[in-house]
N, C-alpha and C positions, 0 to 999 in steps of 0.2 A: 173254621175250615171252609173252603170254597164250595159252592153249590155243585153237586154232581148230577149228571144226567145219564139215564140208562140208554145204551146204544139201541135197544129195541124201540125206543121212542124217536129215533132219527127220522126227520122229515126234511125236505128241501128248505134251505134257509136257516136251519139251526146252526149256531156257531159253537165250537168247542175247542179246547186246548189239547193238542197232541204233540208230544215230543218238544214242548216249549213254544210251539207256534200256534197261531189261531187259524182254524180251518172252518170252512162253511160247507155244509152238506149240499151237494148238487142232486144226488140221487142215492137211494139205498134200497137194498133187497134183503129179505130174510130167507135163509135156507136151512133145512134140517135134513140130514141124510141118515137113514136107518136109526140105530139106537144111539148114535153119537150126539154130541153137543150141537146145538143150533149155532149158526153163524150169521153175522150181519156184514154184508159187503156194501161199502159205501164209496161213491165217487165224491171226492172232496176237492176243494180248491184251497191251497195254503194262501192265506191273505197276506202273509209277509213276503213270500217269494213268488206268488202268482202262479205256482205250479199245480196242475191238476193231477191227482193220483187216485188209485184204488186202494182202499185200506180195508182189511178184514178184521173184524172183532169177534170175540166169542160172545154168544147170546147172553144177555144179562150183565155184561161188563159195564162198568161205569167210567165216565170221563168227566173232566172238569168243564163246566159250562163257561163259555167266554161271553162276558157281557159287553156287547158292542152297542154303540149308539148310532142312530141313523138320522140324518137331517136332509130334508127335501131341498134340492138345488136344481138350477137350470144350467144346461150345457150352453156355453156362449160360443167359444171358438178354440182353435188350436193355435198356439203361439210357440213355434220352434219345437222344443221337446216336451212341452207341457200342454195339457188341456185345461182351459179356464172355465170354472163354474161359479155361479152366483147364487147366494141365498136370496130367495125371492121376498123375504120379509125384511131382512136387515140390509140388503144390497151389498153385503160383504162378499168379496171375491176370493177364491182360492185356486191354487194350481196343483194339478196332479200329473206326475210323470206319465208320458204316453205308454211307456213299456208296462205300466201297471194296468193299462186299460185296453190292451190290444184286442181282446175278444169283444168287449162291450162297445168299442167305437164302431164296430161293423153294423150296429143296430141303432145308433142315435144320430140325430141331426141337430143343427143349431136350434136352440129353443126347447129341446127335449127336457122333460123333467125326470130326474134320477134321484136316488137316495145315496148320499155319500156316507160311507161306513167308517166310523172312528172306533179305536180301541185304545183306552188310556191316553187320550189326546193325540194319538198317532193316526193319520189318515191311511186306511188300508186299501181303499178302492171305492167302486160304486156298484150299486145294485140297479139293474134296469128292469122295466116291466116284462112280464112273461111273453106278452104279445105286443108288437109295435107295428105301426102303419108306415110303409115306405113306398115311394113312387118308383115305378118301373121306368128306367131310362133307355134300356135296350132290350128288344124282344124280337126274335125272328118270326116271320109269318108262319102260321100253322101249315103243315104239309097236308094237302087234300087227301082224304082217305085214311089218314092217320088218327082221325078224331074219334073213331069208333071205340078204340081201346083206351086204356088209361095212359096214353102216351104223354110224355112230358118233354119240355125243352128248357134249355138254360136261358135265364134272363138276368140282366144286370140291374141292380137297384141303385138309388141315389147315393148311398154310402160307399158304393164301389164293389160290394160283394155280389157274387153270382150264386143263384140257387136254382133248383129245378122247380118248374111250375107247370100247370096244365097248359095245353096247346092254345086255349082260348084267351090267355092273358096277352094284352097288347101294350105297346109302348105308351106311356102317359097315364096309365091306370095306377091306382093306389091299391096295394095289397096288404094283407096281414101276414107277418112273419113271426113264427115261434122262436124266441131267442134262446131257449134251452137246447134246441136241436137244429136250428137254422133252416127249418123247413117251411114251405108255403102253408099258410093257415086259412086262407080265404080271400075273397075279393070284396072291396068296399063298394 
C-alpha cells in the first residue's frame, strides 16, 4: 500500500495525490469551530494541470503521499513556447512548456538555479527559491512629503513584473522579492 500522510502535517512543499493528480501544498491552515470536527484548508497547486485551488479536508484525514524527485538545474533561455533548462553537472538540457511555468517565470532570470520536479519520469514543473534578487528597471521618483508614512509606489523589475515597493527604492537597485506572495522583501 502506498504511504499515507495525515493532512494535519501539511506544510508548504509537501506533495500528495488527490483525485488522481499530484498536488503540492502552497499554504495550509487548521481551524476548529465549537464542538465540531477540525478542518484543514490548504491552498494547493495541481502539478498536472497547473491550477491553484483551495481544498478543505477533515482533520486527521489521510491522503496518499506523492514521491516526486527534484533535480537542480539552471534556467538558460526561452525558445518559442518552451523554457530551456540545463543540468549543471551533466550539462543535459531539457525543455518545459511555458504554460506550465507562467507564475515562476516572473521571478527567474537567465542563469537562475531552480529545482525541476519529476513524478514517475514526467516533468511537472519547477520549484523556485522563496526569495529572489531582482533588479529594478523602472521606478518613479519619491513624492516629497509622502515619505513620512509607509507610502509605496509601483516599480518594474527585470523580469517584467510590477510590484509595490517603498518610496526610497530607485531604478538600478537590486531588491529581494518574496516569490510566494510577490511582495517586496528588502533591499540589497
